VMD Tcl script that draws the C-alpha trace (Angstrom):
set ca {
  {52.87 14.56 2.31}
  {51.29 16.31 5.25}
  {50.74 20.04 5.60}
  {52.61 21.94 8.24}
  {50.53 22.80 11.28}
  {48.93 26.23 11.35}
  {49.96 28.25 14.35}
  {47.96 31.27 15.48}
  {48.45 33.05 18.77}
  {45.50 32.62 21.08}
  {43.52 30.19 18.85}
  {43.09 26.50 19.44}
  {42.84 23.85 16.69}
  {39.01 23.98 16.59}
  {38.97 27.77 16.14}
  {41.54 27.55 13.33}
  {39.53 24.80 11.61}
  {36.34 26.91 11.85}
  {38.09 29.95 10.32}
  {39.54 27.87 7.47}
  {36.15 26.27 6.78}
  {34.46 29.68 6.66}
  {37.14 30.96 4.24}
  {36.74 27.87 2.05}
  {32.97 28.33 1.86}
  {33.30 32.03 1.05}
  {35.76 31.32 -1.77}
  {33.69 28.46 -3.24}
  {30.52 30.57 -3.64}
  {30.05 32.51 -6.87}
  {30.22 36.28 -6.43}
  {26.91 37.91 -5.53}
  {26.68 39.66 -8.91}
  {26.87 36.37 -10.82}
  {23.35 34.96 -11.08}
  {22.37 31.62 -12.54}
  {22.09 31.82 -16.32}
  {19.52 30.37 -18.71}
  {19.97 29.75 -22.43}
  {17.03 30.71 -24.66}
  {16.29 30.20 -28.33}
  {15.36 33.70 -29.54}
  {12.79 34.24 -32.29}
  {10.71 37.11 -33.64}
  {6.95 37.59 -33.84}
  {5.90 40.80 -35.56}
  {9.25 42.47 -34.88}
  {9.27 41.63 -31.14}
  {11.90 39.20 -29.84}
  {10.74 36.26 -27.72}
  {12.62 33.31 -26.25}
  {12.04 29.70 -25.23}
  {14.39 27.71 -22.96}
  {16.72 25.83 -25.27}
  {16.26 22.58 -23.34}
  {12.59 22.41 -24.39}
  {13.44 22.74 -28.12}
  {13.86 19.58 -30.15}
  {14.59 21.20 -33.50}
  {14.08 24.23 -35.74}
  {13.25 24.14 -39.42}
  {11.85 26.23 -42.28}
  {8.08 26.20 -42.35}
  {6.94 23.24 -44.50}
  {3.66 22.82 -46.34}
  {0.79 22.94 -43.86}
  {-2.25 20.65 -44.14}
  {-5.24 22.50 -42.69}
  {-7.75 20.71 -40.49}
  {-11.49 21.34 -40.62}
  {-13.04 22.67 -37.40}
  {-9.63 23.09 -35.75}
  {-9.11 25.61 -32.95}
  {-7.99 29.01 -34.30}
  {-4.43 28.67 -32.96}
  {-3.90 25.31 -34.71}
  {-2.64 26.10 -38.22}
  {-2.73 22.44 -39.19}
  {-0.45 19.44 -39.51}
  {3.05 19.29 -40.98}
  {5.32 16.41 -41.89}
  {8.64 16.56 -40.02}
  {11.27 13.79 -40.09}
  {8.70 11.13 -40.89}
  {6.22 12.14 -38.21}
  {3.09 14.23 -38.13}
  {3.38 17.38 -36.02}
  {0.68 19.80 -34.84}
  {1.65 23.32 -35.95}
  {0.38 26.16 -33.75}
  {0.41 29.87 -34.54}
  {2.34 31.18 -31.56}
  {1.52 34.78 -32.46}
  {-2.18 34.03 -32.08}
  {-1.69 32.21 -28.77}
  {0.29 35.16 -27.36}
  {-2.03 37.73 -28.97}
  {0.81 39.26 -30.99}
  {1.09 40.55 -34.53}
  {2.88 38.39 -37.05}
  {4.52 39.34 -40.30}
  {3.93 35.82 -41.59}
  {5.57 32.68 -40.23}
  {8.63 31.42 -42.07}
  {10.08 28.97 -39.53}
  {8.93 26.46 -36.96}
  {10.23 25.39 -33.57}
  {9.57 21.75 -32.71}
  {9.18 21.28 -28.96}
  {10.36 18.33 -26.85}
  {6.83 17.04 -26.33}
  {6.21 13.58 -27.72}
  {2.49 12.97 -27.40}
  {1.28 14.81 -29.39}
  {4.18 16.41 -31.24}
  {4.02 20.20 -31.17}
  {5.62 22.82 -33.39}
  {5.31 26.59 -33.14}
  {5.16 28.82 -36.21}
  {7.37 31.92 -35.80}
  {8.35 34.76 -38.14}
  {12.14 34.37 -37.91}
  {14.72 32.69 -35.73}
  {17.11 35.14 -34.07}
  {19.66 32.81 -32.45}
  {20.62 31.72 -28.96}
  {20.94 34.12 -26.01}
  {21.96 33.71 -22.39}
  {19.98 35.64 -19.80}
  {19.85 35.67 -15.98}
  {17.56 33.00 -14.58}
  {14.59 34.31 -12.64}
  {13.05 32.53 -9.65}
  {9.70 34.34 -9.80}
  {6.56 32.21 -10.15}
  {6.06 31.16 -13.79}
  {3.79 33.13 -16.09}
  {3.08 32.42 -19.76}
  {5.26 35.36 -20.81}
  {7.74 37.43 -18.84}
  {9.92 40.36 -19.92}
  {13.64 39.67 -19.58}
  {16.03 42.62 -19.80}
  {19.81 42.34 -19.68}
  {21.61 45.55 -20.54}
  {20.19 46.82 -23.82}
  {18.82 43.40 -24.81}
  {15.13 42.79 -24.12}
  {12.98 39.82 -24.95}
  {9.85 38.11 -23.76}
  {10.49 34.67 -22.25}
  {7.75 32.12 -22.96}
  {7.24 29.40 -20.34}
  {6.98 26.08 -22.24}
  {4.93 24.21 -19.60}
  {2.28 26.93 -19.42}
  {2.32 27.23 -23.22}
  {1.53 23.51 -23.59}
  {-1.28 23.86 -21.03}
  {-2.69 26.71 -23.13}
  {-2.40 24.80 -26.42}
  {-3.70 21.39 -25.38}
  {-6.56 20.13 -23.24}
  {-5.23 18.37 -20.13}
  {-6.23 14.95 -21.45}
  {-3.79 15.40 -24.38}
  {-0.77 16.46 -22.30}
  {0.75 13.02 -21.96}
  {4.24 13.87 -23.28}
}
mol new
graphics top color blue
foreach p $ca { graphics top sphere $p radius 0.5 }
foreach p [lrange $ca 0 end-1] q [lrange $ca 1 end] { graphics top cylinder $p $q radius 0.2 }
display resetview
């Protein structure tokens, strides 16, 4: 089935095609007020809400028994057993220079060599916030309406936690 020809006084076929193409492009773009969204796993450290991109999170779990390591860096709480593997558990509050009311949960990151988990006070859920195209920083304040949280950049966090020779994951 073919469409009937479009007739417009004073316009040739090329001009009509250009107008229709411009209309199609304008209608296919999202409205200017709709920005790209990002999903974050929200958690608390000392009563302040933070968030990590959900795609960098492998799992969350209650904080298991921690095996301390002698002469470990201050941010490394120790090792934990998780799903049959050994995971390095870091005190995220110490890395971010925040207060902590005492970690009760851990976030296991999608980083395989070595495995990394972050000790957090509580898990707050999943939130969707506007995506920001500014250059990455370790932490950045994200405000949407009344909701405010500090977004943690996972790549810069791993650089902070591990020497470059250990960042093979």
